N, C-alpha and C positions, 0 to 999 in steps of 0.2 A: 387253400383249394384255388383250383383254378378257375377262373368264369369259364361257364361248360353251353353248348350250343346242346337241346334237346331237342330233338328232331323225333314227330308223332308219325310213326306211318303206315299202322293199320288203322282201318276203319271202324270194325267190328270183332275184336281180339277176346280170348276170355270168356267169351259167353258175358259181357257187359251189356247192357243197351246202350246202342249206339244213339238211339231218339234222345232219351233222357241227356246227355251231354254232348250233343251232336255241335259243331265248329266248323265255319267253313275251308275249304281247303285256300290254303295257300295265307293263311293268316297269321300273326304273329303277335305272342303276348310278352312283352317285353317286364323283365322284374329285376330289380338289383337290390342292394340291402344289406341287410347283417349277418355276418358269418356265422353268427350262432343260429340263425334260423335257417338259413341255407342248405344245411342235411334235409329239413322237414321239407321245406319248398321241394328241393330236387326230388326228394322221394316221391313227392304227390306227382310232378310233371312228369318223372319215368313212368307211372303207373298211368295218369292221364293220357299218356303216348300209345297205349293200348284200346283207344277207344278212339280218337280222334286222328285229324290230318294235320292240326296246329302246330305251328314250331312255336317252342319255348326258351326263351333264353333265360337263364339264372346266372347272374351276377352276386361278386361277395366285396362289395367296395367299403363295407360298412356300414351304422346306423346312419350316421352323419351324412356317408356320400350317398345313401341311396335315397334319404332325402331331397339333395338338391338335386338328384337328375329328377324326383318323385314329383316337387314342387316346377320344375320349369316343362314340366309338360312332358319330359322323355322318356318316361316308362311307363305302364298301367299298374304295377302292384311293387311296393316296398316292402321290403322285411324288415323290422325291426325291434331291435331287443329290450328297446324302450320306448315309453310313450312320446310322440310326438312335441316339439318342444313351441312355446309362444315365437322364436326369431322364425322356425320356419313353418308355422302357422300363419304369421305374417307376408312372408315368402310364397306361400300358395295365394292367400288373398291375390299379391302382387297381381300372379301371372294369372286369374281365376281359376284354379286349381283345387275342387272340392274334392275330398276324403272319407271315405267311410272307415270307421278304425273297427277290426275286427280281432279278438285274442284270439287267439289257437293253441297253446298249449302253456305249459309252467316250466320252467326252469329253474335250477340250482346253482347259483354260482358257486365255484368250487376252490378252495384255497388249497394250492397243491405243493407238496415237497418231493425231494428226487428220492428214491427209495431205497436208498441207500440210507438216507437219513433217522437217525436212533434217538435223537435227543425232544423234538419237536410231537407229543402226545396230544395238544390241542392249542389253539391260539383265545385268546379274548377280543371282542370287538377293538377294546382300548387297546389291545400290544398292535391289532391288523393296523390302527390309528397311528400310532408311534411309528410304525413302520412305513406306512403309505403317507402320510400327512406331506402336507406342502412344505420343505424345506428341512426335510426330516434330516438328523444326524446322522442315522442309524446304519453303520456299515458292517456290521457285525452281528453275529446272534446271541452274543453274553449283552448285548444294550437293549435287547428286547425282554428277555428276562435272564436272571443272573444263574439261574440253573444250567442255563443252554452254557455251549462250546464258545471259545473264542476265535471261532470262524466264520469269514468271510460270509456277507449274505450276497446274495446275487439276485437280481431282481427282475422277472417278464411278466409283462403285462400288453392288454390291449390300446393299440394307439388311442388318442384323444378324438378321431371319430368315429371310435366304438359307440355304441352303446351300453356295453358290458361297461364300458370305464365310465361310462355317466353314474350308472345305478351302481356300481360300487365304492364311487366317489362318494355317490350322496348316501348312500348306506353307513359309510365305513368314517368317512370326513365329514360330513355334515354337510356336504357342498358338491353339486354336479361339478365335476372338472377338476375339483380340489384333491391336487395332488405333485407329488414330487415328481418331478421332472429326468432325473440320473436313474434311469430303470430303461432296459432293452424293451422299446415299444413293437408289439406288429398287429396288423389287421387280419393277420392267418393263424387261426389258432392253434394248427397244427407247428409253426415256428415257434411262438411259446411251448408248446410241449416238448418239443426235441431241447429248448434251449434250459429248462428246468432237469429233463432228462439228463443232460448233460453236463449237471453242475451240481457238486456234490453239497453245497450249500443252498443250491437255489429255490427260491418260492417264486409263484406269479398267478393267476386264477385266471378262470376261463371259466363257460358253459360246462355243465355237467356230462353233456355225452362224449366229449372232445378227453375227460378224464377215465369212464367208462369203458371207451374203446384204446387207452393206455394205463390201466393198471398193474401192466408190468412192469412198467417203467416210473409209474407216479404212485406218491400215497397222499389219499385227501386228509388234511388236518379238520378232525372236528373242531365246531366253534360255539364259545359261550357268547351268546347274546347280553350277558352281563357277569358280574364275578363270581353271584348267588346261580346260577344257571346251570342246568348238565349239559356237557357238548354234547355236541350233536352232530352226525355226519350227515351230507346232504342223501338224498335217497328220495324213491317216489314216497314211501309211506311217510317220511318228513317233512315234506313238501306240502304233501294231502291234509296232513294233522295240524299244519300250521307252525311245528315244533323246530322247521330251520328254518330262523328270523335272526337277521333282517336281508338275509341272501337267497329269498327266495322270490321268484317273480312272475308275472303273466308276460308272454311275450307276444307277437303280431303281427299280423298284414294289413297294411294300408291302402286301397282299393282306390284307386282313382275314379269317380263317381260317373264322368261321362263316360269313361271306356265299359265300367258297369252298365252303364245304361243303352250305349249303341253300339257295343261291341259284343254279341251275341258271343264270341268263344271266351272273354273274360268275366264274363257273368257263369257260365258252363265251366271255366275252368276254378273260380270263385265257390261253386254251386258242390264240384268236385272234392274240392279242398276239404272242404267243413263236412262232408258228409265219409270223406275216408283218414278224414285225422286222427280218431282214436286208435286205427290199427297202425297207421304209420307214425304219427309222435313214438308210438312206444316201441317199435321197430329201431328206428335211432336214435331211442334211448331219451327219451327226453320224458315228460311228464303229463299226460293227457288229461284235459280241463273234464271233472265230474261231465256224465251226461246229460243232465240235466242245461249246464252251463252250454255245452255244445248247441242243444238245441234253443237256448235265447240267443245265441250268436246265431245259430241261420237264421230268427224271425228277426233279426236284426238288422240283416245282409236284405234281405227280402223286401224290408220295409224301405230300402236304400237311405237310410236317415245318413247326411253327411254331419262328420262333426267331431269332436273327442271328448270322452268323458274326464280327461284332465283338465286340470288346471294350468297349462304348461309347462308339466313336469312331472317326473314318479311319485309316486304314493304309496308307500311300504305298506303291504297287507290289504291291500284293495280285493274286494271280492267283484267280479266278474257280474253278476246282476246289479249289483252295484253302480257300477261301472254303465253297462249299457244303459240304465234308467235315466242317468243324468245328460242322454244324447237327446235333444228336444228338437 
C-alpha cells in the first residue's frame, strides 16, 4: 500500500459529536509504521475525518521503520505489529521521547500457499522451522515432508524492518530476526500476496487480513503447534480461544506521550481510535480485543502512563490486562 494523506474536511458529519472529538483546524497528526496495522489506522483516520478538520498522514514503512521515526520525534503515533525492542527503547530515551503503549487488536500470522497447491494439508512448527531457519537448505517441497512432491519451493515474507518478520522468526525459529535470507522480502504485504499467488510452489506469511482479502488466490495452511496437536486454521475463534498458537499476537499503536499531553488533536484521535476500534478492527478483518480489554486500554491511556509491559521483546500468549498491569 502507498503512503496516504488523509484530509479531514467536515466538522460535524454523520451526527457525531464534534465536542467529544474536537481538534484544532490546520493541525496535523503524523503516523507511520507497520503495514499490518496500517489498514486499521487508515480506517480509523477515515472515520475521524467526519468529525474534525485535522489532517492525518498514515505511512507504512514497517514496524522498525516507524519506530526509528517515532524515537526521533518525527511522528506522533507509531503503528507496531510487535512490541518495542530494548534498542528502540534506548533510542527513545536518548532523544527524550516517552511513549504510551496501547494494544488495539489481535492478529493471526497466516501461512499461505498457492491456490492450486494440492499437497499441503497442514504444517507443523518444526516443518516451518526447517523451511525458514537460518542457513536452511530446503529448496523443494519434498525436503520439507517426504509425502510432498519434489517441486521447487518459492518463499515470500516480510522484510527485516517488519514486526511480522520479528514475531514469526521468534515464534518459529526461537529468536527474533533469525531467518534464512534467500527469500523474496517486501514491507508491502500486497507484494507478498502476488508473489505466492503467482508461483505454484509458493509459500509465504503475513497478517490474516491480507489473506482474507485474497482467498481466491491463496490457501491458508492449518498449523500444528506440536506433533500431537490438532491442526488449526487462523480465525477470530481460534485466536480468541487460544488454540492458534504460537502465531496469534496482539498489535499496537505507540503514542508520543508529549503529543498526547500537549496536542489536543492527538489525544482526541487516540480516544476516537479506542472508541471505534471494536467496529473498525472487525471491518478490516482483524480480531477485536474483548470489551473488557478495550476498557482497560482506555483507562490506561487516560492515566497517560508511559512505558512498556514487555521486557524488550515479544511474549507469546500474553494477556492484555496482565500486560497493562506491568506498566507502573
